[in-house]
ZADO-1210 file (C-alpha; in nm, 4 decimals, padded with zeros to 6 digits):
<atoms>
<atom x="09.4624" y="09.3993" z="12.3577" code="MET" pos="1"/>
<atom x="09.1502" y="09.3947" z="12.1384" code="ASP" pos="2"/>
<atom x="09.0773" y="09.5411" z="11.7991" code="GLU" pos="3"/>
<atom x="08.7888" y="09.7730" z="11.8450" code="ARG" pos="4"/>
<atom x="09.0047" y="10.1142" z="11.8534" code="PRO" pos="5"/>
<atom x="09.1746" y="10.0207" z="11.5266" code="PHE" pos="6"/>
<atom x="08.7412" y="09.9742" z="11.4204" code="THR" pos="7"/>
<atom x="08.6740" y="10.3004" z="11.6185" code="ARG" pos="8"/>
<atom x="08.9314" y="10.4911" z="11.3891" code="GLN" pos="9"/>
<atom x="08.8871" y="10.3543" z="11.0794" code="VAL" pos="10"/>
<atom x="08.5676" y="10.4493" z="11.0992" code="ALA" pos="11"/>
<atom x="08.5952" y="10.7659" z="11.1604" code="ARG" pos="12"/>
<atom x="08.7913" y="10.7673" z="10.9016" code="ARG" pos="13"/>
<atom x="08.5240" y="10.7158" z="10.6094" code="LEU" pos="14"/>
<atom x="08.3424" y="10.8694" z="10.8525" code="LEU" pos="15"/>
<atom x="08.1089" y="10.5008" z="10.8745" code="CYS" pos="16"/>
<atom x="07.9258" y="10.2758" z="11.1541" code="ASP" pos="17"/>
<atom x="08.1653" y="10.0506" z="11.2292" code="GLU" pos="18"/>
<atom x="07.9809" y="09.7546" z="11.1278" code="ARG" pos="19"/>
<atom x="08.0854" y="09.9277" z="10.7691" code="ARG" pos="20"/>
<atom x="08.3624" y="10.0137" z="10.8858" code="ALA" pos="21"/>
<atom x="08.4604" y="09.6462" z="11.0073" code="GLY" pos="22"/>
<atom x="08.3452" y="09.4468" z="10.6427" code="GLY" pos="23"/>
<atom x="08.6341" y="09.7488" z="10.4863" code="ILE" pos="24"/>
<atom x="08.9057" y="09.6477" z="10.7292" code="ILE" pos="25"/>
<atom x="08.8816" y="09.2303" z="10.6510" code="PHE" pos="26"/>
<atom x="08.8336" y="09.3324" z="10.3292" code="SER" pos="27"/>
<atom x="09.1870" y="09.5491" z="10.2824" code="VAL" pos="28"/>
<atom x="09.3351" y="09.3258" z="10.5198" code="LEU" pos="29"/>
<atom x="09.2558" y="09.0570" z="10.3288" code="GLN" pos="30"/>
<atom x="09.3534" y="09.1968" z="10.0191" code="GLU" pos="31"/>
<atom x="09.7132" y="09.2651" z="10.1529" code="LEU" pos="32"/>
<atom x="09.7483" y="09.0256" z="10.3514" code="ARG" pos="33"/>
<atom x="09.7650" y="08.7975" z="09.9986" code="ASP" pos="34"/>
<atom x="09.9667" y="09.0487" z="09.8581" code="ARG" pos="35"/>
<atom x="10.2527" y="08.9202" z="10.1362" code="LEU" pos="36"/>
<atom x="10.4614" y="08.6095" z="10.1462" code="THR" pos="37"/>
<atom x="10.2765" y="08.3729" z="10.3890" code="PRO" pos="38"/>
<atom x="10.6198" y="08.4255" z="10.6110" code="GLY" pos="39"/>
<atom x="10.5855" y="08.8168" z="10.6190" code="GLU" pos="40"/>
<atom x="10.2813" y="08.7920" z="10.7316" code="ALA" pos="41"/>
<atom x="10.2636" y="08.5423" z="10.9959" code="ALA" pos="42"/>
<atom x="10.5199" y="08.8606" z="11.1519" code="ASP" pos="43"/>
<atom x="10.2268" y="09.1412" z="11.0509" code="VAL" pos="44"/>
<atom x="09.9908" y="08.9407" z="11.2211" code="ALA" pos="45"/>
<atom x="10.2525" y="08.8682" z="11.5394" code="ALA" pos="46"/>
<atom x="10.1645" y="09.2236" z="11.6195" code="GLN" pos="47"/>
<atom x="09.7977" y="09.2470" z="11.5802" code="LEU" pos="48"/>
<atom x="09.5691" y="09.1890" z="11.8308" code="PRO" pos="49"/>
<atom x="09.2844" y="08.8901" z="11.8457" code="HIS" pos="50"/>
<atom x="09.0269" y="09.0296" z="11.6796" code="GLY" pos="51"/>
<atom x="09.2506" y="09.2030" z="11.3935" code="LEU" pos="52"/>
<atom x="09.4324" y="08.8567" z="11.3747" code="LYS" pos="53"/>
<atom x="09.1331" y="08.6571" z="11.3612" code="GLY" pos="54"/>
<atom x="09.0978" y="08.8893" z="11.0387" code="MET" pos="55"/>
<atom x="09.4101" y="08.9068" z="10.8946" code="TRP" pos="56"/>
<atom x="09.4081" y="08.4754" z="10.8765" code="GLN" pos="57"/>
<atom x="09.1004" y="08.4317" z="10.8132" code="GLU" pos="58"/>
<atom x="09.1100" y="08.1737" z="10.5221" code="GLY" pos="59"/>
<atom x="09.5187" y="08.1551" z="10.5280" code="GLU" pos="60"/>
<atom x="09.7712" y="07.9022" z="10.3294" code="ARG" pos="61"/>
<atom x="10.0638" y="07.8140" z="10.4070" code="GLU" pos="62"/>
<atom x="10.1599" y="07.6978" z="10.0815" code="ASN" pos="63"/>
<atom x="09.9913" y="07.9943" z="09.9235" code="ARG" pos="64"/>
<atom x="10.1183" y="08.1657" z="09.6691" code="LYS" pos="65"/>
<atom x="10.1602" y="08.6068" z="09.7478" code="VAL" pos="66"/>
<atom x="09.8892" y="08.7331" z="09.4658" code="SER" pos="67"/>
<atom x="10.1190" y="08.9346" z="09.2370" code="ARG" pos="68"/>
<atom x="09.8061" y="09.2523" z="09.1987" code="VAL" pos="69"/>
<atom x="09.8907" y="09.5876" z="09.1595" code="HIS" pos="70"/>
<atom x="09.7153" y="09.9167" z="09.2776" code="ARG" pos="71"/>
<atom x="09.3500" y="09.9570" z="09.0406" code="GLU" pos="72"/>
<atom x="09.2995" y="09.5832" z="09.0884" code="GLU" pos="73"/>
<atom x="09.4370" y="09.5787" z="09.4799" code="PHE" pos="74"/>
<atom x="09.1204" y="09.8427" z="09.5250" code="VAL" pos="75"/>
<atom x="08.8565" y="09.6998" z="09.2633" code="GLY" pos="76"/>
<atom x="08.9106" y="09.3527" z="09.4654" code="ARG" pos="77"/>
<atom x="08.8836" y="09.5659" z="09.8263" code="VAL" pos="78"/>
<atom x="08.5541" y="09.6994" z="09.6733" code="ARG" pos="79"/>
<atom x="08.3582" y="09.4173" z="09.4970" code="VAL" pos="80"/>
<atom x="08.5048" y="09.2384" z="09.8555" code="ARG" pos="81"/>
<atom x="08.3139" y="09.5669" z="10.0665" code="ALA" pos="82"/>
<atom x="08.1098" y="09.5801" z="09.8635" code="GLY" pos="83"/>
<atom x="08.1654" y="09.9397" z="09.7748" code="LEU" pos="84"/>
<atom x="08.0207" y="10.1400" z="09.5362" code="PRO" pos="85"/>
<atom x="08.3165" y="10.2441" z="09.3356" code="ASP" pos="86"/>
<atom x="08.7270" y="10.2262" z="09.3210" code="ASP" pos="87"/>
<atom x="08.7124" y="10.6221" z="09.4535" code="THR" pos="88"/>
<atom x="08.5084" y="10.5536" z="09.7558" code="GLU" pos="89"/>
<atom x="08.7904" y="10.1530" z="09.8170" code="ALA" pos="90"/>
<atom x="09.0733" y="10.3423" z="09.7724" code="GLU" pos="91"/>
<atom x="08.9673" y="10.5944" z="10.0788" code="ARG" pos="92"/>
<atom x="08.8871" y="10.2922" z="10.2246" code="GLY" pos="93"/>
<atom x="09.2350" y="10.1375" z="10.1540" code="VAL" pos="94"/>
<atom x="09.4187" y="10.4409" z="10.2729" code="LYS" pos="95"/>
<atom x="09.2056" y="10.4633" z="10.6223" code="ALA" pos="96"/>
<atom x="09.3127" y="10.1446" z="10.6527" code="VAL" pos="97"/>
<atom x="09.6954" y="10.1482" z="10.6295" code="PHE" pos="98"/>
<atom x="09.7506" y="10.4091" z="10.7803" code="VAL" pos="99"/>
<atom x="09.5692" y="10.3092" z="11.0772" code="GLU" pos="100"/>
<atom x="09.7574" y="09.9484" z="11.0596" code="LEU" pos="101"/>
<atom x="10.0828" y="10.1213" z="11.0072" code="GLN" pos="102"/>
<atom x="10.0591" y="10.3262" z="11.2890" code="ARG" pos="103"/>
<atom x="09.9432" y="09.9635" z="11.4697" code="LEU" pos="104"/>
<atom x="10.2966" y="09.8590" z="11.3397" code="LEU" pos="105"/>
<atom x="10.4554" y="10.1919" z="11.5277" code="GLY" pos="106"/>
<atom x="10.4959" y="10.3232" z="11.1917" code="SER" pos="107"/>
<atom x="10.4501" y="10.6886" z="11.1305" code="ALA" pos="108"/>
<atom x="10.5647" y="10.7277" z="10.7919" code="THR" pos="109"/>
<atom x="10.5344" y="10.3723" z="10.6770" code="GLY" pos="110"/>
<atom x="10.7960" y="10.2741" z="10.6455" code="LYS" pos="111"/>
<atom x="10.9908" y="10.2058" z="10.9739" code="GLU" pos="112"/>
<atom x="10.9879" y="09.7786" z="11.1856" code="GLY" pos="113"/>
<atom x="10.7650" y="09.6143" z="11.0021" code="GLU" pos="114"/>
<atom x="10.5942" y="09.8752" z="10.8262" code="ALA" pos="115"/>
<atom x="10.9254" y="09.8786" z="10.5723" code="TRP" pos="116"/>
<atom x="10.9016" y="09.5132" z="10.6276" code="ASP" pos="117"/>
<atom x="10.5164" y="09.5457" z="10.4597" code="VAL" pos="118"/>
<atom x="10.5878" y="09.8097" z="10.2206" code="LEU" pos="119"/>
<atom x="10.9734" y="09.6246" z="10.0307" code="SER" pos="120"/>
<atom x="10.7480" y="09.3587" z="09.9788" code="GLN" pos="121"/>
<atom x="10.5073" y="09.5834" z="09.7762" code="LEU" pos="122"/>
<atom x="10.4919" y="09.6121" z="09.3685" code="PRO" pos="123"/>
<atom x="10.5307" y="09.9961" z="09.3185" code="LYS" pos="124"/>
<atom x="10.2175" y="10.0933" z="09.2431" code="ASP" pos="125"/>
<atom x="10.0922" y="10.0080" z="09.6056" code="LEU" pos="126"/>
<atom x="10.4333" y="10.1028" z="09.7181" code="LYS" pos="127"/>
<atom x="10.2551" y="10.4636" z="09.7188" code="LEU" pos="128"/>
<atom x="09.9210" y="10.3831" z="09.8081" code="LEU" pos="129"/>
<atom x="10.1001" y="10.2681" z="10.1091" code="TRP" pos="130"/>
<atom x="10.3425" y="10.6002" z="10.1628" code="LEU" pos="131"/>
<atom x="09.9834" y="10.8107" z="10.0497" code="GLU" pos="132"/>
<atom x="09.8029" y="10.6772" z="10.3171" code="ALA" pos="133"/>
<atom x="10.0532" y="10.8085" z="10.5798" code="ALA" pos="134"/>
<atom x="10.1243" y="11.1282" z="10.4491" code="GLU" pos="135"/>
<atom x="09.7799" y="11.2203" z="10.3996" code="GLY" pos="136"/>
<atom x="09.7699" y="11.1623" z="10.7880" code="GLU" pos="137"/>
<atom x="10.1045" y="11.4020" z="10.8967" code="THR" pos="138"/>
<atom x="09.9346" y="11.6606" z="10.6298" code="ARG" pos="139"/>
<atom x="09.6322" y="11.6226" z="10.8162" code="GLY" pos="140"/>
</atoms>
């Protein structure tokens, strides 16, 4: 299994090329991973295709502390890391990656299986962003 279908789907959602989508994916995965405990991050990594797993694990340390950021800071960090023009574009990118990650983890709503485990570790405002991504998918 490789990451190309994932990247293509994110690019389609964001109406950008796959190279740009790859940078956004990397930024979101890194920030999300850092928001989870190392154990949960390892559980997610075990379900990712090789290329995404590499993005997810780059720079990971088993003894790292959880980054206790909330929605606004999370989106801002993605904006800076991905070189996006503003937080609106960064939030669009986060949602595009979240919905595809949820799908990859076997969840249509962001609330099943491993996606539930991710959701359970997020603060309330990031939980809402995680769920908004899935809800946008069911509406759109």
